N, C-alpha and C positions, 0 to 999 in steps of 0.2 A: 477270766477264764481258766478252764482248767485245762493243764496237758495231758491226753489221756494216752497212754498207747499211739502213741506218734499224732495225735491231732487235739485241734483244739477242741473243749467243749464249749460252748455256750449256756449261760444261764439260762432257758428256755425252759420254762416251768412246765411247759402244757404237753411235754412230751410224757416225762415223769408222770404229771397229774392222771393221764390219760390213762397210763400201763399201771395204775392199782386199782381204776373207778369200783370201790366198791368190794375189792376184793380181800377178805380176813389176812394179814400178815400174819406170820407165826416166827419168834424169836428162834434165827440159826443153831444158838448154843442151848436153850432150854425149854422150847417148843412154846412156850406162853405166847397169848395172843398180844399183838403191838396193839400198843393205843395212840392215837394219837395227841400232839401235844405242842406245843410254843416254847422251846429253847431260847430260855435269855430273854421272852418275848418278841423273838425274831425271826426266829427259822418253825415252819412247820417241820417236824419230823414221827418218825415212828417211834416209839420209845419201850421197853421191858420192863413189867414193873414189880419181876422178879428179880433178871439179874444188872437190872440198871443201862443194860447195854442199848443204842438206837441206829436204826438206820437214816439214812440220810441219800439222798438221790445225789446225783452226781453235780448237779448244781448248787444243793443245800451243801456238801462238803467246802465248796469253794465261798461259800454265806459264811462259814463259821470263819472259816481264814481269815476274809473279809473283816471282820469283827477288830482283829487287832494289826492287820497286814494286808492293804487293797491294791499292792505294787504286784499287779499279775504276772507281770515280767521279769521279775527279780524274786520271784519263788521259786526258783527251778523246778526240775523235773518230776511229778508227782511219785511217780511206780518207778521202783528197782527192787530187782531178786524177787520172781512172782514163784510162787510155789501151789498148788492145788491145797485143796483143804475138804475135809466131808460134811462140812457144815452147808446146808443149804439157803440158797437166794430165798428172801423168804419175798418176793413178790414172780420169781419163776421156778423154785426148786432146784435149779443147777447147781452144783458147787462150787462153793463161793473161793476167789484165788487170796490169797495172805500175800500181802508183798511188804518190804521198807518204805516207810513212809518217807519220800524225798530225802535220804540217804540218813536219815536221823535214826537215832536206834530207838522206831515204832514202829513198828507193827501192826497194820490195818487187813479188812478184808474186802473184796470190792464182788461184784457179780462180771466177770470179765468178759465172761460170753453173750451176754448182754446187755451190757453196758446200764442196767440198773441203778446203780449204787453203791454204798460204801455201809460195811458193819463196824461200827466201833462198841470197845466192851466198854463196860466203867469204868469211868475216869481219863478214856482216851482223847476225850473233848477236849477236857483242859491239855493235855499233852502235845495238842493239836496248835491251839491256840499258843501254850510257852512258847513252841519253835516257830511259831511265827513272831511271838513278839521278840525271842532271839536273835530268828533272821532280821528283825526291821532293826533293830540295835545293830549288827554287823553291819549292814548294809551303809546306816550312818555313819558307822564309824570307817567306814572306809571311803566314804562321800568325804568325811572331816579330814581326814588324813591324807586325801588327793588335793585338795582345797589347799593343807598347810606346805604340801611342799610344791603345789604351783610357787606358792608364795613365797617360798625359799629359794625356789627357780629364778624367776622375776627379779628377785634381790639380787643376785649372784649374777646373772644377765646383766644387769645396771652396773654392779660393781665390776665386772671383766671392761666393759664399755668405754667407762671412765680410766681404767689402765692404760688404755689405749693410748 
């Protein structure tokens, strides 16, 4: 699940699939017709053959992140510092909002008005996975440091009780 605008979005593909039933979607950046493809053989996305960007429904971004880090509660808040853009949502045509992704140096676009999904420019999919991989390593490092500190404290407690 992804935290979006103060609420959790569930991985419910039925709402997303019905919202684009047979509708031709165009790239918000270059207006080329989007084509369906399977990203890494796992996630069905709409991709732009011209600029290489891709449209992900809300649950699909969560699945992309899960490829490298599936601890939803430890991912952090998704959206920070939203601003309107002139790029239209491929599904409804409303202007996408640009936002800072999880407080990292990556800006993504989203249909905040109707909760349709996210636009990732070419290469931003790899950046999302790099960020999730880095987040997973940071959390593992914290967990290891806490476990080591706990052992140090246990040893100190044992030492102090023997000194009494």
